[in-house]
C-alpha positions as CSV (number, residue, x, y, z in Angstrom):
1,M,25.8,55.2,20.0
2,K,29.2,54.1,18.7
3,L,29.1,52.0,15.6
4,N,31.9,49.5,14.7
5,L,31.6,49.2,10.9
6,E,33.5,45.9,10.6
7,E,31.8,44.2,13.4
8,I,28.3,45.3,12.2
9,A,29.1,44.3,8.6
10,R,30.2,40.8,9.5
11,K,26.8,40.2,11.1
12,T,24.9,41.0,7.9
13,E,24.1,38.3,5.4
14,L,25.8,40.2,2.5
15,F,29.2,39.6,4.2
16,H,28.5,35.9,5.3
17,G,31.4,33.6,4.5
18,L,34.1,36.3,4.5
19,T,37.1,36.3,6.8
20,P,37.7,39.3,9.0
21,Q,40.5,40.4,6.6
22,E,38.3,39.9,3.6
23,T,35.6,42.0,5.2
24,T,38.0,44.8,6.0
25,D,39.3,44.8,2.4
26,A,35.7,44.8,0.9
27,L,34.6,47.6,3.2
28,Y,37.6,49.7,2.2
29,R,37.3,49.1,-1.5
30,L,33.5,49.6,-1.5
31,N,33.8,52.9,0.4
32,A,31.6,51.6,3.2
33,V,30.0,53.7,6.0
34,C,27.7,52.8,8.8
35,K,24.9,54.9,10.0
36,L,22.1,54.8,12.6
37,Y,18.7,56.1,11.4
38,R,16.3,57.0,14.1
39,K,12.6,56.0,14.1
40,G,10.7,58.1,11.5
41,E,13.9,59.4,9.8
42,I,13.9,59.3,6.0
43,V,16.7,57.1,4.7
44,V,16.3,58.1,1.0
45,H,13.9,60.4,-0.8
46,A,12.2,59.3,-4.0
47,G,13.9,61.0,-7.0
48,L,17.4,61.3,-5.5
49,E,20.3,59.7,-7.2
50,A,20.7,56.0,-6.5
51,N,24.4,55.7,-5.8
52,R,24.6,53.5,-2.7
53,L,23.6,50.0,-1.6
54,M,22.4,49.7,2.1
55,A,22.5,46.5,4.0
56,V,20.2,46.4,7.0
57,S,22.0,45.3,10.1
58,S,19.2,46.0,12.6
59,G,15.8,47.7,12.5
60,H,13.0,47.9,10.0
61,L,12.3,50.1,7.0
62,H,9.2,50.9,4.9
63,V,9.2,51.9,1.2
64,Y,6.6,54.3,0.1
65,A,5.6,55.4,-3.5
66,S,3.2,57.9,-4.9
67,A,0.2,56.4,-6.6
68,G,-1.8,58.5,-9.0
69,D,-4.3,60.8,-7.3
70,R,-4.0,59.2,-3.8
71,E,-3.5,61.8,-1.1
72,H,-0.9,59.8,0.8
73,P,2.0,57.6,-0.5
74,V,1.4,53.9,-0.6
75,L,3.4,51.4,1.4
76,V,4.8,49.1,-1.2
77,R,7.5,47.2,0.7
78,E,8.9,46.4,4.1
79,I,12.6,45.8,4.5
80,G,14.0,44.0,7.5
81,V,17.4,42.7,8.8
82,D,19.8,41.3,6.2
83,E,17.9,42.8,3.2
84,V,19.7,45.2,1.0
85,L,18.1,48.4,-0.1
86,G,18.8,49.1,-3.7
87,L,20.0,45.6,-4.6
88,W,17.8,45.3,-7.7
89,I,19.2,48.7,-8.9
90,L,22.6,47.1,-8.9
91,H,21.7,45.0,-11.9
92,M,19.7,47.8,-13.7
93,P,22.2,50.6,-14.5
94,E,19.5,52.4,-16.4
95,V,17.8,53.2,-13.1
96,A,19.4,56.4,-11.9
97,C,17.1,57.5,-9.1
98,W,15.4,56.0,-6.1
99,P,11.8,55.2,-7.2
100,G,10.4,55.4,-3.6
101,T,11.0,57.1,-0.3
102,V,12.4,54.9,2.5
103,V,11.6,55.6,6.1
104,A,13.0,53.9,9.3
105,V,10.1,52.3,11.2
106,E,12.3,51.9,14.2
107,D,15.9,52.8,15.0
108,S,17.9,51.1,12.2
109,V,21.6,50.5,11.5
110,L,22.6,50.3,7.8
111,V,25.9,49.5,6.2
112,S,26.1,51.7,3.0
113,L,28.3,50.7,0.0
114,D,29.3,52.5,-3.2
115,L,26.9,51.2,-5.9
116,E,29.3,51.7,-8.8
117,R,32.2,50.1,-7.0
118,F,30.0,47.1,-6.2
119,R,29.0,46.8,-9.9
120,G,32.7,46.7,-10.7
121,V,33.4,43.7,-8.5
122,V,30.2,41.7,-9.2
123,A,32.1,39.5,-11.8
124,S,35.3,39.5,-9.8
125,S,37.2,36.2,-9.4
126,E,38.4,37.3,-6.0
127,R,37.0,34.9,-3.4
128,H,35.4,37.4,-1.1
129,F,33.7,39.4,-3.8
130,A,32.5,36.1,-5.4
131,R,31.0,35.2,-2.1
132,M,29.3,38.6,-1.7
133,T,27.8,38.3,-5.2
134,A,26.4,34.9,-4.3
135,N,25.0,36.3,-1.1
136,S,23.4,39.2,-2.9
137,A,21.7,36.8,-5.4
138,K,20.2,34.9,-2.5
139,I,19.0,38.1,-0.9
140,L,17.6,39.4,-4.2
141,S,15.6,36.1,-4.6
142,R,13.9,36.8,-1.3
143,E,13.1,40.3,-2.4
144,L,11.6,39.1,-5.6
145,F,9.4,36.7,-3.7
146,S,8.3,39.6,-1.5
147,T,7.3,41.5,-4.6
148,W,5.4,38.5,-5.9
149,R,3.5,38.3,-2.6
150,K,2.6,41.9,-2.9
151,L,1.3,41.5,-6.4
152,M,-0.8,38.5,-5.4
153,V,-2.4,40.5,-2.6
154,M,-3.1,43.6,-4.8
155,D,-4.7,41.5,-7.5
156,A,-7.4,40.1,-5.2
157,P,-10.8,41.5,-6.2
158,T,-12.2,42.5,-2.8
159,I,-10.8,43.7,0.5
160,E,-11.8,40.4,2.1
161,A,-10.0,38.6,-0.6
162,K,-6.9,40.8,-0.1
163,V,-6.9,40.0,3.6
164,K,-7.3,36.2,3.0
165,T,-4.6,36.2,0.4
166,Y,-2.2,38.1,2.5
167,L,-2.8,36.0,5.6
168,S,-2.6,32.8,3.6
169,V,0.8,33.7,2.2
170,L,2.1,34.5,5.6
171,N,0.7,31.2,6.9
172,S,2.4,29.3,4.1
173,E,5.7,31.0,4.9
174,G,5.3,30.2,8.6
175,G,4.7,26.4,8.0
176,H,0.9,26.3,7.7
177,T,0.4,26.5,11.5
178,G,-2.9,28.5,11.2
179,T,-1.4,31.2,13.4
180,V,-0.1,34.3,11.6
181,T,1.7,37.3,13.0
182,V,1.3,40.4,10.9
183,P,4.6,42.4,11.0
184,F,2.9,45.8,11.4
185,D,0.0,47.5,13.1
186,R,-3.5,47.8,11.6
187,E,-2.9,51.2,10.1
188,R,0.2,50.0,8.3
189,M,-1.6,46.8,7.3
190,A,-4.2,48.9,5.6
191,E,-1.5,50.8,3.8
192,F,0.1,47.6,2.6
193,L,-3.2,46.3,1.3
194,G,-4.0,49.6,-0.4
195,V,-7.2,50.2,1.5
196,T,-8.4,52.5,4.2
197,R,-8.2,51.6,7.9
198,P,-12.1,51.6,8.3
199,S,-12.5,49.4,5.2
200,L,-10.0,46.9,6.5
201,S,-11.6,46.8,9.9
202,R,-15.0,46.1,8.4
203,A,-13.6,43.4,6.1
204,I,-11.8,41.7,9.0
205,G,-15.0,41.9,11.1
206,R,-17.0,40.2,8.3
207,L,-14.4,37.4,8.1
208,R,-14.6,36.9,11.8
209,D,-18.4,36.8,11.7
210,A,-18.1,34.1,9.0
211,G,-16.0,32.1,11.3
212,L,-12.9,32.3,9.1
213,L,-10.6,34.1,11.5
214,S,-10.0,35.5,15.0
215,W,-7.3,37.8,16.3
216,R,-5.6,39.3,19.2
217,K,-3.7,42.5,18.4
218,N,-1.6,41.5,15.3
219,V,-1.8,37.7,15.8
220,F,-4.4,36.1,13.6
221,K,-5.8,32.5,13.8
222,I,-7.1,31.6,10.4
223,K,-9.6,28.8,9.3
224,F,-9.4,28.9,5.5
């Protein structure tokens, strides 16, 4: 698969509003590269030096972190198109290493930028870097909301409450239609909620028996 760095970069939100010439200049000065990660491939390992930003042009990533005595890592975040891996580290120079392991859930194309060089242009008066800074602030705001959503779900006292909270948040984001599409399969949903697959299935079954939801595959109709 042949990757055209400039063409791919221009399609990502981080580069929105830049002219082709400005995009070319930014990519050069930020030492940009483009890479395809195959499904299941590790993008970054936890503990490695955090020295790159990675804008997702296509595909989907999952972020896993170790959690105490749990046998398997916990799914803490999902990252989709136009999100930027490592963006929050940009504003926290004291963070030197990746706190989690990132895996490509499907074939994914990422535009990678030098983190230190990006830090150097954040306050730049040049129009294209000012635009990229504004774009990054917008993207970071969405990432913070995603983190808030995760905390709300994890704070729920029971598995049924976790499911209801998670589906309610997705329903709110989708315009309160009552129909919610969960962005991953049941195994990954259980990981995201921090529960086992059997426990999740039993909880969903109890909510169905109570008349609070129905589902087909990963599409849920909720009545709460």
